[in-house]
N, C-alpha and C positions, 0 to 999 in steps of 0.2 A: 371415303367410309360411307357417306350418305348414299352413293349410288352401289355399294356393295363391292365395289372394287378391292378396296381394302378391309381387312378384319375391324370392327369397331373396338377402339380403344377408349378408354377413360382420358378425357382431356386434362383434369385436375391430375391425374396420376402422372400424366408425361411431365406436366408442369415440375412437381416434386422431384422426380426422377433427375430432371436437368438440374434444378437448384442444388441437390445433394451432390449431384456430380461435381460442380463447379465449387462448392464449399469445400469437398475433399480435394481437389486439386489445388485449393489455397492452402492447403495444410502440407504440402510436398515437403517442406523441411521441418515439419513440427514433429517431435517426438510423439506427441499423442495421437498422431494420425492413425496408426494401426487399429486402437481401442475405438477411435471415432469410426474409422470405416466398418468394422464388427457392428457397432451399434445400429449406424444408417443402413447398411446393406443388408444384415440379416436379422434384423429387428423392425424397423421402422418399414422399410419397403415391403416385406412379405405380409406384414399386418394391413398396410393399406391396400395392397392387391387383391386380399382375401375380402377386405370390405368392399372395395370397387365390384367385385364379382356379384355381391348381393344387392348394392345399391349405387348409384352414381355418387361418387365424392362430392363434397363441398370445398369450396376455395378456402374457407374458414378453417376446415379440419387439416386441410394440406398446409396452410401457413402455421398452424400449430405443431403440426409434426416436424416442420423445418426449425421451428423457433425450438422444440425439444432437443435436437440437435445440437444447434448452435448454444443453446444453454449449458447443455452438457459440456461442450469444449470450454466455456466460460468458467466453469465449476473446476476444471483440470488446470486453466491459467491461474486461477485464484489460490488453487492448492500449490502450484510450483511458486507462486509469490511468497508461500509459506515455508517452502523448502519441503514439502511434504509430498509423498508419492501416491497413486490410487491406492496401492495395497496397503498403506500405512495409515489411512485414514482412521481417525478415532472418533469416539461419539461427541467428544469435546468439539472437534473440527466441524461435524455436521451441526452440532448445536450453534455454534458460532456463525457459521455461514447462514442458518436460518434466522438467525438473531439480527442480522447485519443486511438482509436483502428484502425488497418488496416482494408483497404476495405473488405477482403474477410470475416472477422469477423462479419462488420456489415451486410453482405448480408446473412450471415448464421443465424443472431440471428433474423433477421427481421422477419420471418414465427411465432418465438415463440412470439415476442412482438405483432404481428398482433393479434395472436390467443388469447393471453391475454387480450388485449382490448376488442375484441369481447365477450369474456366470463366472463368479469366483475372482472377479476383477477388484472387488471392494469387500471389505470384513462385513458381515452380518450386524448391521446396526439399526436403530431404531429412528425412523425418520419422523420429525414433528408434525403434527397434524397441522394443515393449512386451513384456517378460519375464512371462510368468506366474508365478504364485507360487502351486505346488500346495499345497492344504491337508493337514492331517495325514493319511497315507494309513491306511485300515483293513485290518487285517490279516486274513488268511483265518480263523483262530481267531475273531476277532470278528466277522465276517460269519456264519459259521456259526452262532455263540452267538445272534445276532440274529435269524436265520432259524428256529432251533428255538423261539425265545420267541414270535415272531409267529405261528407254527403252532399253539403250544399255548395261546395265549392266547384262549380260547373267549369273554371278557367283551368282547373288542373288535369294533367292528364290522366284518363280514364283507369288505365292498367294500376297506377300507383294509388288511386283513390281506392281501387278493389282490393288490393293488396293490404292497405292500411286498415280497410274493413275488416280483413279476415284476422288481422292482428288484434285489433281492438274488441271483436265480436267473439271470436273463437280462438284466440291465444294460440294462434299457428305461428311456428318458426317459419321465417323466409325460405330457407332452405327447404323446407316440405311446400312452401306455396309455389315455387317456382316449378315443382315436378307436376303440378296439377294440370289435367288435360281437359279437352272438351267433354270428354266422356264422363267426368266427374260431377258435371252439371246435368242436371234433368229437372224436368216440369211434367206435373202429373195433376190433373184436374184443376189447373189454374195456380198450383201452388209449385214453388221453386225449390229443390234440395242440390246440395253439395255433399260429395261423398269424402269425408275426412277420415271417417272411421267406419265402424258397422253399428247401427244402420245409418244410410245417408241423413244428413241434418238439414231441418228445414231452415229456409233463408227468409227473414222478414223483409217487409218494405220499410223504406225504399231502397235498400240494400239490393233487393231482388232485380228490380229494375235496371239498377247500375251494372249487375253482374251480367245480366242478358245482353245490355248493350255493348259490354266488353266482348261476350262472345260473338255478336254479329259484327263487331267493328275491327277484329283482329286483323293486322297486317300481316298475313302469312299465306305460303302457298295451299291450296286446296287440300293436299295430303297431310298437312301438319297438324297434329293432334294437340299440340302444346297450348295451354290456356295463355302462357306467357312466352310466346316464342321470341327466340334471340333477335338480336339486331340484323344478322346474315340471315336471311329468309330461306336461302337454300341450305343452310348449313345441318338442319334437322336437329338443333340442339335448343333447348330453352335459355330463357334470359339467365345471366348468372345471378347467383343470389347476393353478390356484393353490389351489382348494378341496381336490384331492385328494393334492397336495403336502404341504399343510398336515396332512391326515389321517394321511400317512406319517410325519410328523416327529413327530406326537403318539406315535405308538407307539414312539419313541425310534430311528427309522432315519434316518441322514443320507443323503439321497436321493443327492448328487453322490458323496462318496467310496464309498458303497456300489455305485453303478453302476461307478465306476472299478474296484473290487477285484473286483467279479464278472466285468467283462470282461475283466480280467488274467488271471484265473484259468481263463477258459474258454479264451483263446488260448494258455495253457500246455497245455491239454488236447488241443487239436484245431487243426489249420492255421487261419491267419488267414483266408484266403477262405472256408473252410467255416463259420467262425462268423459272418464277416460276410454270407453269403447267407442263414444260417439265421433270424439275428436281425435283419436288416434294416438293417445297418450298411454305410456306405462301406468297401470294402477298404481303403483307405489309413488309416483309423481304425482298423481291427483289426491292421494290420500296425504302427501306431505303437505301439499297447498292448502288442503281442506283444514290440516292441523294448524298451520300458519295463520289461516284464516279466520280461527277459532270457530270451525264449523260444528255441527252435531250429527254428523251422519256416521259417527265412528261405529254405530252398532248395526248398520245397515247390512244385510246378508243378500247377496245377488243370488238370483236362481227364480225359478218358478214360484212365484207369490200366488199362483191364480187357484192352487187346489187346496182346500182347507185341511188342516191336520186334524188328528184325532180328537184335540181339545175344542175344535172350531167347528166341529161339523154341525151343532146345532145353532150356531150364531148366524 
């Protein structure tokens, strides 16, 4: 694929196709195999293929897609233990299942239940809302302490330190960090910028020096543009998100809570639309974190504020 002999395909998509194939093979003598085959083949795979055409799939997204299929089958097994068929499910069955299973199973099975209702396999019922349970928040003091430790730890791998700083400073998800290229790093008049959104974001010292060091010391062939190239130099692929996430955790940085803490601090310092545009987030995400952080930018109106209005012409 790298040499152009074969057409490029998404590696993660190949993995999920293989996983779903063997899962369905394992259901050869199962009465639920036809409906699970429909869900996997005509819902999950087309959705993932369409997403792969827009951007590379992440390993976590593929794992969750497989989990959705597996938990759909577990729901059918649970119904069978109650001597209930899929078409005979009542609201009481749905409520009982949700009351007796943990949150991650409720979230994983939801796609199957919605699909089953849309395609007439399941009566139109109400799915209870799954309340997310946030983890222990990371305080601003702890976030800055982690940032100082990462910047000062010269014994740690450079790419893990850079990735951890991108999480702690700019709230970047690991799946986006691994897609950064060397073209996303620019230097102008002695200042370093990184393109996470629009416009490029300034990089403060000493992180700027650490970032430039990684740029100069990557172990990659000359034509490789990835900032975090994969272990196989000739593959043309970036490092996997799971590998980089583990490297960040090895530094003692909790990726999810660190991202949340960083984003909430950023939206307290600047209007949510500005933060969203600069760091590549959806405006709704930035506004939600601003509200959770108790920010006061809810009246900010994005746009051109340089031209005075009719009531301000003389001020």
